[in-house]
N, CA, C and O atoms as a printed pandas DataFrame, in Angstrom:
     atom_number atom_name residue_name chain_id  residue_number  x_coord  y_coord  z_coord
0              1         N          LEU        A               1    3.176  -12.548  -22.618
1              2        CA          LEU        A               1    3.310  -11.624  -21.515
2              3         C          LEU        A               1    2.083  -11.723  -20.619
3              4         O          LEU        A               1    0.961  -11.892  -21.097
4              5         N          LEU        A               2    2.304  -11.619  -19.351
5              6        CA          LEU        A               2    1.212  -11.696  -18.385
6              7         C          LEU        A               2    1.010  -10.352  -17.706
7              8         O          LEU        A               2    1.958   -9.606  -17.460
8              9         N          LEU        A               3   -0.238  -10.067  -17.412
9             10        CA          LEU        A               3   -0.557   -8.910  -16.597
10            11         C          LEU        A               3   -0.178   -9.206  -15.145
11            12         O          LEU        A               3   -0.037  -10.366  -14.758
12            13         N          PHE        A               4   -0.017   -8.159  -14.353
13            14        CA          PHE        A               4    0.358   -8.343  -12.953
14            15         C          PHE        A               4   -0.645   -9.224  -12.229
15            16         O          PHE        A               4   -0.259  -10.105  -11.460
16            17         N          ARG        A               5   -1.924   -8.996  -12.467
17            18        CA          ARG        A               5   -2.973   -9.785  -11.792
18            19         C          ARG        A               5   -2.875  -11.263  -12.179
19            20         O          ARG        A               5   -3.134  -12.137  -11.352
20            21         N          GLU        A               6   -2.507  -11.544  -13.416
21            22        CA          GLU        A               6   -2.360  -12.927  -13.854
22            23         C          GLU        A               6   -1.168  -13.601  -13.163
23            24         O          GLU        A               6   -1.236  -14.778  -12.809
24            25         N          VAL        A               7   -0.094  -12.859  -12.977
25            26        CA          VAL        A               7    1.063  -13.396  -12.260
26            27         C          VAL        A               7    0.688  -13.652  -10.805
27            28         O          VAL        A               7    1.072  -14.670  -10.228
28            29         N          GLN        A               8   -0.053  -12.737  -10.223
29            30        CA          GLN        A               8   -0.506  -12.894   -8.836
30            31         C          GLN        A               8   -1.388  -14.136   -8.710
31            32         O          GLN        A               8   -1.244  -14.899   -7.755
32            33         N          THR        A               9   -2.287  -14.344   -9.650
33            34        CA          THR        A               9   -3.150  -15.524   -9.634
34            35         C          THR        A               9   -2.331  -16.800   -9.812
35            36         O          THR        A               9   -2.595  -17.806   -9.154
36            37         N          PHE        A              10   -1.338  -16.759  -10.700
37            38        CA          PHE        A              10   -0.474  -17.925  -10.894
38            39         C          PHE        A              10    0.228  -18.299   -9.592
39            40         O          PHE        A              10    0.256  -19.471   -9.218
40            41         N          PHE        A              11    0.795  -17.311   -8.901
41            42        CA          PHE        A              11    1.467  -17.585   -7.630
42            43         C          PHE        A              11    0.485  -18.169   -6.622
43            44         O          PHE        A              11    0.830  -19.097   -5.891
44            45         N          HIS        A              12   -0.740  -17.634   -6.575
45            46        CA          HIS        A              12   -1.751  -18.121   -5.640
46            47         C          HIS        A              12   -2.077  -19.587   -5.924
47            48         O          HIS        A              12   -2.074  -20.414   -5.012
48            49         N          GLU        A              13   -2.354  -19.904   -7.175
49            50        CA          GLU        A              13   -2.717  -21.274   -7.539
50            51         C          GLU        A              13   -1.536  -22.226   -7.385
51            52         O          GLU        A              13   -1.722  -23.393   -7.041
52            53         N          PHE        A              14   -0.320  -21.737   -7.639
53            54        CA          PHE        A              14    0.868  -22.560   -7.430
54            55         C          PHE        A              14    1.029  -22.886   -5.943
55            56         O          PHE        A              14    1.528  -23.957   -5.600
56            57         N          GLY        A              15    0.617  -21.985   -5.068
57            58        CA          GLY        A              15    0.626  -22.252   -3.632
58            59         C          GLY        A              15   -0.289  -23.413   -3.281
59            60         O          GLY        A              15    0.057  -24.242   -2.439
60            61         N          HIS        A              16   -1.463  -23.483   -3.922
61            62        CA          HIS        A              16   -2.352  -24.631   -3.715
62            63         C          HIS        A              16   -1.688  -25.921   -4.193
63            64         O          HIS        A              16   -1.766  -26.952   -3.526
64            65         N          ALA        A              17   -1.032  -25.854   -5.360
65            66        CA          ALA        A              17   -0.366  -27.046   -5.893
66            67         C          ALA        A              17    0.749  -27.514   -4.956
67            68         O          ALA        A              17    0.884  -28.710   -4.698
68            69         N          CYS        A              18    1.545  -26.576   -4.450
69            70        CA          CYS        A              18    2.608  -26.932   -3.505
70            71         C          CYS        A              18    2.031  -27.541   -2.239
71            72         O          CYS        A              18    2.555  -28.530   -1.725
72            73         N          HIS        A              19    0.960  -26.957   -1.738
73            74        CA          HIS        A              19    0.312  -27.469   -0.533
74            75         C          HIS        A              19   -0.140  -28.910   -0.743
75            76         O          HIS        A              19    0.039  -29.759    0.131
76            77         N          CYS        A              20   -0.717  -29.175   -1.889
77            78        CA          CYS        A              20   -1.215  -30.513   -2.202
78            79         C          CYS        A              20   -0.065  -31.508   -2.350
79            80         O          CYS        A              20   -0.103  -32.592   -1.768
80            81         N          VAL        A              21    0.948  -31.145   -3.119
81            82        CA          VAL        A              21    2.044  -32.061   -3.429
82            83         C          VAL        A              21    2.944  -32.305   -2.211
83            84         O          VAL        A              21    3.445  -33.415   -2.029
84            85         N          LEU        A              22    3.152  -31.291   -1.388
85            86        CA          LEU        A              22    4.081  -31.411   -0.273
86            87         C          LEU        A              22    3.439  -31.875    1.032
87            88         O          LEU        A              22    4.122  -31.989    2.050
88            89         N          THR        A              23    2.137  -32.142    1.011
89            90        CA          THR        A              23    1.450  -32.608    2.207
90            91         C          THR        A              23    1.913  -34.017    2.549
91            92         O          THR        A              23    2.038  -34.871    1.670
92            93         N          ASN        A              24    2.164  -34.251    3.819
93            94        CA          ASN        A              24    2.597  -35.563    4.278
94            95         C          ASN        A              24    1.667  -35.992    5.408
95            96         O          ASN        A              24    1.792  -35.522    6.539
96            97         N          SER        A              25    0.747  -36.877    5.096
97            98        CA          SER        A              25   -0.148  -37.390    6.128
98            99         C          SER        A              25   -0.418  -38.862    5.852
99           100         O          SER        A              25   -0.228  -39.352    4.739
100          101         N          ARG        A              26   -0.855  -39.537    6.869
101          102        CA          ARG        A              26   -1.085  -40.973    6.744
102          103         C          ARG        A              26   -2.284  -41.284    5.856
103          104         O          ARG        A              26   -2.260  -42.243    5.084
104          105         N          HIS        A              27   -3.324  -40.476    5.966
105          106        CA          HIS        A              27   -4.542  -40.703    5.184
106          107         C          HIS        A              27   -4.797  -39.480    4.311
107          108         O          HIS        A              27   -4.825  -38.353    4.807
108          109         N          SER        A              28   -4.980  -39.699    3.033
109          110        CA          SER        A              28   -5.180  -38.579    2.113
110          111         C          SER        A              28   -6.455  -37.799    2.424
111          112         O          SER        A              28   -6.546  -36.615    2.099
112          113         N          LEU        A              29   -7.431  -38.441    3.044
113          114        CA          LEU        A              29   -8.669  -37.750    3.402
114          115         C          LEU        A              29   -8.408  -36.595    4.362
115          116         O          LEU        A              29   -9.151  -35.614    4.362
116          117         N          HIS        A              30   -7.364  -36.697    5.179
117          118        CA          HIS        A              30   -7.053  -35.671    6.170
118          119         C          HIS        A              30   -5.971  -34.701    5.713
119          120         O          HIS        A              30   -5.522  -33.863    6.495
120          121         N          SER        A              31   -5.553  -34.804    4.472
121          122        CA          SER        A              31   -4.399  -34.028    4.062
122          123         C          SER        A              31   -4.745  -32.714    3.392
123          124         O          SER        A              31   -4.227  -31.667    3.783
124          125         N          TRP        A              32   -5.600  -32.748    2.401
125          126        CA          TRP        A              32   -5.797  -31.548    1.596
126          127         C          TRP        A              32   -7.083  -31.687    0.810
127          128         O          TRP        A              32   -7.348  -32.740    0.230
128          129         N          ALA        A              33   -7.870  -30.653    0.786
129          130        CA          ALA        A              33   -9.093  -30.619   -0.020
130          131         C          ALA        A              33   -9.584  -29.186   -0.046
131          132         O          ALA        A              33   -9.147  -28.370    0.766
132          133         N          TRP        A              34  -10.464  -28.871   -0.941
133          134        CA          TRP        A              34  -11.064  -27.548   -0.939
134          135         C          TRP        A              34  -12.577  -27.688   -1.019
135          136         O          TRP        A              34  -13.091  -28.801   -1.132
136          137         N          SER        A              35  -13.281  -26.588   -0.962
137          138        CA          SER        A              35  -14.742  -26.644   -0.852
138          139         C          SER        A              35  -15.404  -27.244   -2.078
139          140         O          SER        A              35  -16.569  -27.635   -2.000
140          141         N          ALA        A              36  -14.712  -27.336   -3.210
141          142        CA          ALA        A              36  -15.292  -27.926   -4.412
142          143         C          ALA        A              36  -15.341  -29.448   -4.337
143          144         O          ALA        A              36  -16.039  -30.088   -5.124
144          145         N          VAL        A              37  -14.605  -30.028   -3.396
145          146        CA          VAL        A              37  -14.587  -31.480   -3.259
146          147         C          VAL        A              37  -15.898  -31.914   -2.616
147          148         O          VAL        A              37  -16.273  -31.382   -1.571
148          149         N          PRO        A              38  -16.600  -32.867   -3.218
149          150        CA          PRO        A              38  -17.938  -33.227   -2.724
150          151         C          PRO        A              38  -17.948  -34.115   -1.490
151          152         O          PRO        A              38  -19.033  -34.441   -1.007
152          153         N          TRP        A              39  -16.817  -34.523   -0.956
153          154        CA          TRP        A              39  -16.823  -35.370    0.227
154          155         C          TRP        A              39  -16.208  -34.628    1.408
155          156         O          TRP        A              39  -15.431  -33.692    1.221
156          157         N          PRO        A              40  -16.555  -35.045    2.619
157          158        CA          PRO        A              40  -15.989  -34.370    3.796
158          159         C          PRO        A              40  -14.527  -34.738    3.983
159          160         O          PRO        A              40  -14.054  -35.743    3.453
160          161         N          GLY        A              41  -13.833  -33.934    4.724
161          162        CA          GLY        A              41  -12.436  -34.207    5.009
162          163         C          GLY        A              41  -11.560  -33.055    4.579
163          164         O          GLY        A              41  -12.044  -31.977    4.234
164          165         N          GLY        A              42  -10.283  -33.294    4.603
165          166        CA          GLY        A              42   -9.346  -32.256    4.224
166          167         C          GLY        A              42   -9.076  -31.323    5.377
167          168         O          GLY        A              42   -9.418  -31.614    6.524
168          169         N          VAL        A              43   -8.469  -30.215    5.071
169          170        CA          VAL        A              43   -8.125  -29.233    6.089
170          171         C          VAL        A              43   -9.173  -28.131    6.109
171          172         O          VAL        A              43   -9.985  -28.015    5.191
172          173         N          GLU        A              44   -9.148  -27.328    7.157
173          174        CA          GLU        A              44  -10.068  -26.206    7.254
174          175         C          GLU        A              44   -9.785  -25.199    6.145
175          176         O          GLU        A              44   -8.658  -25.103    5.660
176          177         N          GLN        A              45  -10.799  -24.456    5.751
177          178        CA          GLN        A              45  -10.687  -23.515    4.640
178          179         C          GLN        A              45   -9.596  -22.473    4.863
179          180         O          GLN        A              45   -8.861  -22.142    3.933
180          181         N          ASP        A              46   -9.480  -21.950    6.090
181          182        CA          ASP        A              46   -8.459  -20.933    6.325
182          183         C          ASP        A              46   -7.054  -21.520    6.200
183          184         O          ASP        A              46   -6.161  -20.867    5.659
184          185         N          PHE        A              47   -6.846  -22.736    6.689
185          186        CA          PHE        A              47   -5.533  -23.361    6.557
186          187         C          PHE        A              47   -5.241  -23.733    5.107
187          188         O          PHE        A              47   -4.085  -23.741    4.686
188          189         N          LEU        A              48   -6.272  -24.035    4.359
189          190        CA          LEU        A              48   -6.104  -24.359    2.942
190          191         C          LEU        A              48   -5.556  -23.164    2.175
191          192         O          LEU        A              48   -4.775  -23.338    1.239
192          193         N          GLU        A              49   -5.951  -21.965    2.554
193          194        CA          GLU        A              49   -5.539  -20.756    1.835
194          195         C          GLU        A              49   -4.197  -20.187    2.296
195          196         O          GLU        A              49   -3.630  -19.343    1.601
196          197         N          VAL        A              50   -3.675  -20.617    3.434
197          198        CA          VAL        A              50   -2.442  -20.030    3.973
198          199         C          VAL        A              50   -1.265  -20.134    2.999
199          200         O          VAL        A              50   -0.659  -19.106    2.698
200          201         N          PRO        A              51   -0.906  -21.323    2.489
201          202        CA          PRO        A              51    0.252  -21.381    1.585
202          203         C          PRO        A              51    0.058  -20.567    0.314
203          204         O          PRO        A              51    0.995  -19.918   -0.150
204          205         N          SER        A              52   -1.137  -20.591   -0.252
205          206        CA          SER        A              52   -1.361  -19.864   -1.498
206          207         C          SER        A              52   -1.345  -18.360   -1.272
207          208         O          SER        A              52   -0.846  -17.621   -2.121
208          209         N          MET        A              53   -1.879  -17.888   -0.151
209          210        CA          MET        A              53   -1.854  -16.456    0.126
210          211         C          MET        A              53   -0.433  -15.990    0.440
211          212         O          MET        A              53   -0.049  -14.880    0.071
212          213         N          MET        A              54    0.347  -16.831    1.118
213          214        CA          MET        A              54    1.727  -16.480    1.401
214          215         C          MET        A              54    2.519  -16.350    0.098
215          216         O          MET        A              54    3.255  -15.382   -0.096
216          217         N          LEU        A              55    2.362  -17.331   -0.787
217          218        CA          LEU        A              55    3.093  -17.284   -2.053
218          219         C          LEU        A              55    2.616  -16.115   -2.912
219          220         O          LEU        A              55    3.417  -15.473   -3.591
220          221         N          GLU        A              56    1.323  -15.842   -2.881
221          222        CA          GLU        A              56    0.762  -14.724   -3.641
222          223         C          GLU        A              56    1.357  -13.390   -3.186
223          224         O          GLU        A              56    1.565  -12.493   -4.004
224          225         N          ASN        A              57    1.626  -13.256   -1.906
225          226        CA          ASN        A              57    2.172  -11.999   -1.384
226          227         C          ASN        A              57    3.617  -11.756   -1.806
227          228         O          ASN        A              57    4.083  -10.618   -1.763
228          229         N          PHE        A              58    4.327  -12.794   -2.209
229          230        CA          PHE        A              58    5.694  -12.606   -2.694
230          231         C          PHE        A              58    5.733  -11.737   -3.941
231          232         O          PHE        A              58    6.741  -11.080   -4.201
232          233         N          VAL        A              59    4.659  -11.719   -4.715
233          234        CA          VAL        A              59    4.628  -10.934   -5.953
234          235         C          VAL        A              59    4.783   -9.446   -5.653
235          236         O          VAL        A              59    5.233   -8.689   -6.513
236          237         N          TRP        A              60    4.423   -9.022   -4.465
237          238        CA          TRP        A              60    4.458   -7.604   -4.102
238          239         C          TRP        A              60    5.821   -7.157   -3.588
239          240         O          TRP        A              60    6.027   -5.959   -3.395
240          241         N          THR        A              61    6.751   -8.064   -3.362
241          242        CA          THR        A              61    8.054   -7.671   -2.830
242          243         C          THR        A              61    8.955   -7.169   -3.957
243          244         O          THR        A              61    8.964   -7.751   -5.042
244          245         N          PRO        A              62    9.704   -6.106   -3.717
245          246        CA          PRO        A              62   10.565   -5.533   -4.764
246          247         C          PRO        A              62   11.585   -6.526   -5.334
247          248         O          PRO        A              62   11.871   -6.492   -6.531
248          249         N          GLU        A              63   12.130   -7.401   -4.500
249          250        CA          GLU        A              63   13.113   -8.374   -4.983
250          251         C          GLU        A              63   12.514   -9.294   -6.037
251          252         O          GLU        A              63   13.142   -9.571   -7.059
252          253         N          VAL        A              64   11.297   -9.767   -5.786
253          254        CA          VAL        A              64   10.624  -10.662   -6.737
254          255         C          VAL        A              64   10.227   -9.884   -7.982
255          256         O          VAL        A              64   10.369  -10.390   -9.095
256          257         N          LEU        A              65    9.734   -8.672   -7.814
257          258        CA          LEU        A              65    9.358   -7.861   -8.973
258          259         C          LEU        A              65   10.552   -7.604   -9.890
259          260         O          LEU        A              65   10.416   -7.635  -11.113
260          261         N          ARG        A              66   11.707   -7.354   -9.307
261          262        CA          ARG        A              66   12.907   -7.127  -10.123
262          263         C          ARG        A              66   13.276   -8.375  -10.923
263          264         O          ARG        A              66   13.705   -8.274  -12.073
264          265         N          ARG        A              67   13.112   -9.533  -10.327
265          266        CA          ARG        A              67   13.486  -10.778  -11.018
266          267         C          ARG        A              67   12.478  -11.177  -12.080
267          268         O          ARG        A              67   12.853  -11.753  -13.102
268          269         N          LEU        A              68   11.209  -10.882  -11.857
269          270        CA          LEU        A              68   10.171  -11.327  -12.781
270          271         C          LEU        A              68    9.838  -10.326  -13.879
271          272         O          LEU        A              68    9.438  -10.720  -14.975
272          273         N          SER        A              69    9.995   -9.059  -13.600
273          274        CA          SER        A              69    9.459   -8.026  -14.483
274          275         C          SER        A              69   10.466   -7.582  -15.524
275          276         O          SER        A              69   11.634   -7.322  -15.236
276          277         N          ARG        A              70    9.968   -7.506  -16.732
277          278        CA          ARG        A              70   10.746   -6.981  -17.850
278          279         C          ARG        A              70    9.800   -6.212  -18.755
279          280         O          ARG        A              70    8.610   -6.516  -18.831
280          281         N          ASN        A              71   10.329   -5.232  -19.425
281          282        CA          ASN        A              71    9.573   -4.486  -20.414
282          283         C          ASN        A              71   10.090   -4.908  -21.786
283          284         O          ASN        A              71   11.245   -4.646  -22.118
284          285         N          ASN        A              72    9.249   -5.557  -22.580
285          286        CA          ASN        A              72    9.649   -5.982  -23.914
286          287         C          ASN        A              72    9.428   -4.844  -24.894
287          288         O          ASN        A              72    8.315   -4.335  -25.031
288          289         N          VAL        A              73   10.484   -4.453  -25.568
289          290        CA          VAL        A              73   10.438   -3.347  -26.510
290          291         C          VAL        A              73   10.786   -3.880  -27.893
291          292         O          VAL        A              73   11.823   -4.520  -28.072
292          293         N          ALA        A              74    9.921   -3.617  -28.875
293          294        CA          ALA        A              74   10.200   -4.023  -30.248
294          295         C          ALA        A              74   10.965   -2.918  -30.943
295          296         O          ALA        A              74   10.563   -1.755  -30.897
296          297         N          GLU        A              75   12.066   -3.271  -31.586
297          298        CA          GLU        A              75   12.884   -2.294  -32.294
298          299         C          GLU        A              75   12.910   -2.647  -33.775
299          300         O          GLU        A              75   13.032   -3.817  -34.135
300          301         N          ASP        A              76   12.798   -1.645  -34.627
301          302        CA          ASP        A              76   12.882   -1.840  -36.070
302          303         C          ASP        A              76   14.222   -1.342  -36.576
303          304         O          ASP        A              76   14.480   -0.138  -36.560
304          305         N          ASP        A              77   15.066   -2.234  -37.018
305          306        CA          ASP        A              77   16.346   -1.884  -37.644
306          307         C          ASP        A              77   16.365   -2.493  -39.042
307          308         O          ASP        A              77   16.354   -3.715  -39.190
308          309         N          ASP        A              78   16.394   -1.647  -40.059
309          310        CA          ASP        A              78   16.419   -2.106  -41.449
310          311         C          ASP        A              78   15.221   -2.990  -41.780
311          312         O          ASP        A              78   15.353   -3.965  -42.520
312          313         N          GLY        A              79   14.077   -2.659  -41.246
313          314        CA          GLY        A              79   12.862   -3.412  -41.543
314          315         C          GLY        A              79   12.687   -4.687  -40.742
315          316         O          GLY        A              79   11.668   -5.363  -40.882
316          317         N          SER        A              80   13.644   -5.030  -39.916
317          318        CA          SER        A              80   13.504   -6.241  -39.100
318          319         C          SER        A              80   13.076   -5.855  -37.689
319          320         O          SER        A              80   13.386   -4.772  -37.193
320          321         N          GLN        A              81   12.372   -6.755  -37.080
321          322        CA          GLN        A              81   11.930   -6.507  -35.712
322          323         C          GLN        A              81   12.740   -7.367  -34.753
323          324         O          GLN        A              81   12.955   -8.556  -34.988
324          325         N          GLN        A              82   13.175   -6.752  -33.689
325          326        CA          GLN        A              82   13.910   -7.465  -32.656
326          327         C          GLN        A              82   13.261   -7.170  -31.318
327          328         O          GLN        A              82   12.792   -6.061  -31.064
328          329         N          GLN        A              83   13.244   -8.166  -30.487
329          330        CA          GLN        A              83   12.707   -7.982  -29.145
330          331         C          GLN        A              83   13.861   -7.697  -28.189
331          332         O          GLN        A              83   14.862   -8.413  -28.178
332          333         N          GLN        A              84   13.716   -6.667  -27.406
333          334        CA          GLN        A              84   14.725   -6.311  -26.413
334          335         C          GLN        A              84   14.037   -6.230  -25.065
335          336         O          GLN        A              84   12.984   -5.605  -24.936
336          337         N          GLN        A              85   14.618   -6.848  -24.077
337          338        CA          GLN        A              85   14.059   -6.798  -22.734
338          339         C          GLN        A              85   14.796   -5.751  -21.919
339          340         O          GLN        A              85   16.026   -5.722  -21.872
340          341         N          GLN        A              86   14.021   -4.899  -21.282
341          342        CA          GLN        A              86   14.588   -3.868  -20.424
342          343         C          GLN        A              86   14.042   -4.036  -19.013
343          344         O          GLN        A              86   12.863   -4.339  -18.824
344          345         N          GLN        A              87   14.896   -3.840  -18.041
345          346        CA          GLN        A              87   14.468   -3.890  -16.638
346          347         C          GLN        A              87   13.496   -2.745  -16.391
347          348         O          GLN        A              87   13.678   -1.642  -16.905
348          349         N          LEU        A              88   12.475   -3.012  -15.609
349          350        CA          LEU        A              88   11.536   -1.941  -15.259
350          351         C          LEU        A              88   12.228   -0.940  -14.355
351          352         O          LEU        A              88   13.047   -1.321  -13.518
352          353         N          PRO        A              89   11.908    0.334  -14.514
353          354        CA          PRO        A              89   12.514    1.364  -13.657
354          355         C          PRO        A              89   12.133    1.184  -12.192
355          356         O          PRO        A              89   11.053    0.685  -11.876
356          357         N          GLU        A              90   13.018    1.591  -11.319
357          358        CA          GLU        A              90   12.756    1.499   -9.874
358          359         C          GLU        A              90   11.513    2.273   -9.453
359          360         O          GLU        A              90   10.846    1.900   -8.488
360          361         N          SER        A              91   11.198    3.352  -10.176
361          362        CA          SER        A              91   10.006    4.139   -9.830
362          363         C          SER        A              91    8.727    3.345  -10.023
363          364         O          SER        A              91    7.728    3.616   -9.357
364          365         N          ILE        A              92    8.737    2.375  -10.917
365          366        CA          ILE        A              92    7.552    1.528  -11.149
366          367         C          ILE        A              92    7.517    0.390  -10.131
367          368         O          ILE        A              92    6.455    0.018   -9.632
368          369         N          ILE        A              93    8.691   -0.153   -9.833
369          370        CA          ILE        A              93    8.763   -1.274   -8.891
370          371         C          ILE        A              93    8.484   -0.766   -7.500
371          372         O          ILE        A              93    8.493   -1.544   -6.546
């Protein structure tokens, strides 16, 4: 199970991965890089963050929260444990 912040971070980092993989340019030096890269080139820092911030913001939409969020409840019946997933209440979403 992931905390909300961990899911938000996953979406953010997945945005970077999508940006990198889906970039189409003639020279890789001009396509994608971040400040940790020791050579010049790549895109500007603000443009580098646009796809990841956009994807990160999807986590806050009710439609995405409904699809991703579940409450796992352990039930004991006759000494056995079963996992049951319940949709989160609308008041939480």
